[in-house]
C-alpha positions as CSV (number, residue, x, y, z in Angstrom):
1,M,-40.3,12.1,35.8
2,K,-38.5,12.4,38.8
3,T,-36.3,10.3,40.0
4,V,-36.6,7.4,42.8
5,P,-34.0,5.7,44.6
6,G,-33.1,2.4,42.1
7,T,-34.6,4.0,39.2
8,V,-32.1,5.6,36.4
9,M,-33.3,9.2,35.3
10,M,-34.6,8.6,31.7
11,V,-36.3,11.1,29.2
12,A,-39.8,9.6,28.8
13,P,-41.9,9.4,25.8
14,M,-44.7,12.0,26.0
15,L,-47.6,10.1,27.6
16,E,-51.0,11.0,26.1
17,T,-55.0,11.4,27.0
18,F,-58.3,12.0,25.7
19,P,-60.9,13.1,27.8
20,N,-63.3,11.0,29.6
21,P,-66.6,9.8,27.4
22,S,-68.1,9.6,30.6
23,P,-67.4,11.8,33.6
24,Q,-70.2,11.9,35.6
25,R,-69.8,8.5,36.2
26,D,-67.7,5.7,38.1
27,Y,-66.5,2.9,36.1
28,V,-63.9,0.8,36.4
29,I,-60.8,0.7,33.4
30,E,-58.8,-2.3,33.4
31,F,-55.4,-3.8,31.6
32,R,-52.2,-5.2,31.6
33,C,-48.8,-5.2,30.2
34,P,-47.6,-8.8,30.1
35,E,-44.3,-7.8,28.2
36,F,-43.0,-5.3,30.5
37,T,-38.7,-5.5,31.3
38,C,-36.5,-4.1,33.4
39,V,-33.0,-4.3,34.6
40,C,-31.9,-5.6,37.9
41,P,-29.6,-2.8,39.1
42,K,-27.6,-4.9,41.4
43,T,-26.5,-8.0,38.4
44,G,-27.8,-6.1,35.1
45,Q,-29.9,-9.3,34.7
46,P,-33.2,-8.6,32.9
47,D,-36.6,-8.6,35.0
48,F,-39.6,-9.9,33.3
49,A,-43.3,-8.3,34.7
50,T,-46.3,-8.3,33.8
51,I,-48.1,-4.6,34.7
52,H,-51.6,-4.5,35.6
53,F,-53.5,-1.7,36.0
54,R,-56.7,-0.6,37.3
55,Y,-58.5,3.0,37.9
56,V,-61.4,5.1,38.3
57,A,-60.9,8.1,35.7
58,D,-62.3,11.9,36.2
59,A,-61.4,14.1,33.4
60,L,-59.0,12.2,31.3
61,C,-58.1,8.6,30.2
62,V,-55.0,7.2,29.4
63,E,-54.2,6.8,26.0
64,L,-52.8,2.8,25.9
65,K,-50.2,3.4,22.8
66,S,-48.5,6.4,24.5
67,L,-48.4,3.9,27.5
68,K,-47.0,1.2,26.0
69,L,-43.8,3.3,24.7
70,Y,-43.7,4.9,27.8
71,L,-43.4,1.0,29.5
72,W,-40.5,0.1,26.4
73,Q,-38.3,2.8,28.3
74,Y,-37.8,0.4,31.3
75,R,-36.2,-1.9,29.0
76,E,-32.4,-0.8,29.6
77,V,-32.9,1.1,32.8
78,G,-31.8,-0.3,35.6
79,S,-34.4,-0.4,38.5
80,F,-35.5,-2.3,41.8
81,H,-39.1,-3.6,41.6
82,E,-40.5,-1.6,44.3
83,A,-38.9,1.4,42.5
84,V,-40.5,1.0,39.0
85,V,-44.3,0.5,40.1
86,N,-44.1,3.9,42.4
87,Q,-43.3,5.4,39.4
88,I,-45.4,4.5,37.0
89,L,-48.2,5.0,39.5
90,D,-46.6,8.7,40.2
91,D,-46.5,9.2,36.7
92,L,-49.9,8.1,35.7
93,V,-51.7,9.9,38.6
94,A,-49.8,13.2,37.8
95,L,-51.0,12.7,34.0
96,V,-54.6,12.2,34.6
97,E,-55.3,12.9,38.3
98,P,-57.8,10.2,38.6
99,R,-60.3,9.4,40.8
100,F,-58.1,6.0,41.9
101,M,-55.4,3.9,40.4
102,E,-53.8,1.2,41.0
103,V,-50.9,-0.1,39.6
104,V,-49.4,-4.4,40.4
105,G,-46.4,-5.2,39.0
106,E,-46.0,-9.1,38.6
107,F,-42.1,-10.2,38.4
108,N,-41.7,-13.2,37.2
109,V,-39.4,-15.3,39.2
110,R,-35.4,-14.7,39.6
111,G,-33.1,-15.8,41.9
112,G,-36.4,-18.4,43.4
113,I,-38.0,-15.0,44.5
114,Y,-41.6,-14.0,42.6
115,T,-41.8,-10.7,43.6
116,K,-45.3,-8.7,43.2
117,V,-46.0,-5.1,44.1
118,S,-48.9,-3.1,44.8
119,V,-49.7,0.3,44.6
120,R,-52.3,2.6,44.9
121,H,-53.5,6.2,44.9
122,G,-56.9,7.2,46.4
123,D,-59.9,5.3,47.4
124,L,-61.7,2.9,45.1
125,P,-65.6,4.3,44.8
126,A,-68.0,2.6,46.9
127,W,-70.6,0.4,44.4
């Protein structure tokens, strides 16, 4: 995992994959993680978010238990919202090389401000 401005370098648990059972077909895989936490790098206060994932797999799919462990590593990491969502997308794209992937971080209100960060890789196939 590379270091991004606003993110502390961590040793990540190994993200795992499994073969796409239908690589000949475009289909959307969606899941959400409503218990994501990281730490504000300025104040040290915890940030809570729901992270939404949507992707069209190519040859590989993301194994969800390993994703859970990967996301847990951010609990003690000082990271700006924009940096952490971009880092998650970069790591998953490097892992599974999807046809399309979108990661959205919906961060709970802190200091009266709600933050939503959306990042994409590739284009969603036309249906």
